[in-house]
Residue, then its C-alpha position, 0 to 999 in steps of 0.5 A: m220286093k218293094n214297099k210301095l208300088k210305083v205308078f206311071i201316069d201319062p203326062i198327056l193328062q197335064e193338069f189332071e195328072a195330080p187328081a188322077m194320081a190322087a184317085i189311084r192312090e185311094v183305089i190302090e190303098t183301099a185294095g191293100w198297097q201303098i203307092e208312089q209316082g214314078s217317071v219311067e213307065s217300064e219301071c212302074e208296077i201300075t201304068y195309067s196311059d194309052s200304051q199297050v203294056n202289061n202293067n196297064i190295069f186301068s183303061f185310059a180315056g185321055y185328056d179330053a175325057w178328063s176335061a169334060l168329066h163334069t159334063s157327064t151323064p149317068i150310064q148304066t153298064n150292068k145291073d149295079e154299075i152306073v158310071p159317068s159317060r165321059a169315063v166310057i170308052v168305045k173303040d173298035g166296037v169294044t166298050k171299056i171303062d176308065w175306072v180311075m175317072v169313075a173313082h175320081f168322079f165319086l170321091c170328089g162328089i162331082y155329081e153333087r154340083d147338079p142341083e137336081c141331085i141335091e136335097k139342101n145345103g149341098i147334101p144329096g137327096i133322092g135325085a142323086l140315086k140316078w148315079g147309083i149311089g144306092n146300089i153298090p160302093i163303087l170305090n170298093h168295087i174298083a179296088l177289088k177289081a184292081a186287087k184281082a188284076l195286081c194279084n195276077s201280076k208277077n213280083i207284086p207283094a200280097p196286099k194288106p188285108m182290109w180288116p184285122f185277121g179273120k174279119s172280112w167287113a166291119v160295122s161301126i155305130s155312131h150317135d149324133c147327140d141332138r136332143l138330150f132332153k124332151y123336157r127342156t125346162q130352161s131351153f124352152f124358156a130361152d127359146s121363148i125369149l129368143e123368138f120374142k126378140r125376133g118378132k115371132y110372138l106366137s112361137s114365143l108363146v108356144s115355147f113358153s107353154k112347152g117350158l111350163f109343161s116340161t117343168g111339171a113333167s120333169l118332176v113326175k116322170d123320166d125324160p124319154y130322150y135321156s132314158s133312150w141314151v141310157k138304154w143305148i149304152q146298156v144295149e151296147a154293153n150287153l152286146g160287148i160293143r162300143s160306139a161313138y157319141y158326137i156331142g156339141t159345144w156350140n148351141r143355138f143361143d151362142k153367137q154365130s149360131t142358127y136356129d137348127d143348132i143344138r138346144y142343150s148346154p154342154k155344161n149340163d150336169k147330167l150330160k157330164q155324168i153320162v160322158n164320164k160314164l162313157i169315157s170310163g167304159g171305153w166308148e168314144i166321144g167326138l165333137h158334133s160341130a155347129t152348123l156354121a162352124w165351117k164359115y168362121e175362122n178357127r171355129f172348129e178349133i174353138e169348139k174343140n177347145r170347149f170340148k176339152e174344157y167341158f169334158g176333160v178330153i180332146p176329141t179326135g173325131i168330128r161330125g158336123h151337125l146336119w152334116s154341115l160342111n161348106p155346101n159349095c166347097p166341102i174340101d175347104s171345110i176338110a182342110r180346116i178340120k185337119s188344121a184344127g187337129f182332128c184325125y177323122d171327119s164323118s160328115l159326108g152323110m145323107n138325110l133322105i136316102h142311105g148308101f154311098r155318097r162318095g162311092a165308098a164303104y171304106p175310109f178314104k182321104p178326101y182331096d181337092d178335085q182340081n189339084g189333087t191335094s190331100f190334107g191327110l184327114w180321113e173320112l169315115p163315110p156314114i152309110m145310113m142314118d136312122y131317118s133315111l132308113f125310116k124314109s125307106g119304107n112304110s112299115n118297120k118290116e119294109r125298113i128292116k128289109s131295106f136295112q138288110f139289103r144295105l148290110e149285104s151290099v156293104k158285106k159283099y164288098n168287104g166294106l164298113m157299115l157306119l151307122d148314125w143313130h141319134e141318141y133319142v131313137l130308142s124312145d118307142k114313140i120315135m120313128d114307129g119304134l124303129g130304133l128298138k127293131i134295129c137293136d135286134e138286128l145288131k144282135s144278129i150281126k154280132d153273131d157273124k164271126q167275120c164282122w169286126f165291131a169297132t168304134p170310128m176311132e178304132i177304124y181310123d187307127w186300123c186304116a191309117k196305121k195298124r193295117w200298114d205295120 
């Protein structure tokens, strides 16, 4: 019995051989086997070619289809499956799907090159739904198909389980720390000065007025955003679960920042107090990188070093503020994040819709779609952000129904439901009090004995290491 399955790829693919191998690796590893490339077809457990051999578990569309993959249109093959047209093979009246091409198409976000699919900054919006990313996690779907085919083969070892013993799916809660305080006494005044310098005099006056109001309000009442964060910690503690909080170290008042960057100071005493409480209580804290961190040399590393300076720990996970990666070449940002020493990224999310941006509800390793190069960084794909859930209905009843639908679509495919709830959303005036309703749903999920609640770092540790022990 071999430790790794060998894969033969038809050399006719030429420059697409390496990307095909990268796609197959992600599919088969998700399914539960590690692989390596072989050169002799008859000696390989998996063949990706046009030959009619017993170990050919994938249909093969060929070189011309690969070269034209980027010109594909969406084709619906059944109720839930939507695949790129170039991956559809029609021969002698029989239709087959090249699932390797489908996996590659979604894992590399090829559809994201279509402006009609993009909301802003390279992030898919409502137009991307035509590709079925709101239906099912297509990568999980393909992996389960491959696992079934391989398990029917002879002399193939049993696959490694997708999750720890007794668990069939997972939920991970994460929080982007964007608005620590509603009553921002100092930063409103700083905003006023900044806006005055930019010639935005009315905005400057408004910010100054907010600073005066916040100064008074902070003296007589608790800050609702900070209280929301404290409430999140209490909810999670009561449920016996832990989550991750992504905290920024580069704010809008730093050089090479934007107006959208965080407004709080990482040196804030109340922030440090709550971070210390999280660390001692077993929560994970990660870096919430600035919106332009991808643009500057060594910025991810600089922000990471600031994190260590302010909070005394080195972050192992990262999420870009506003999902910020290089909008024209996200893989370039992935390479920079890896070189900065992070274990995982979780920035491939969406604002207006929830679902499976890269087709996956399971951690994967992004790779260059041109040459198949993987940088070894794991991507933990966010499935749903609070705002995308808020936009999914006109009432909390509709939104909870949407939440339950998404949950079932992940559970059906043994996936990871990675949630992104901002730290301030348990304030009852935010998003119609949706955050409070979600807490009730979390209590119900906790009763599912087949569900594994874990922090993102625990998910990474399982997928990258413990799963293969």
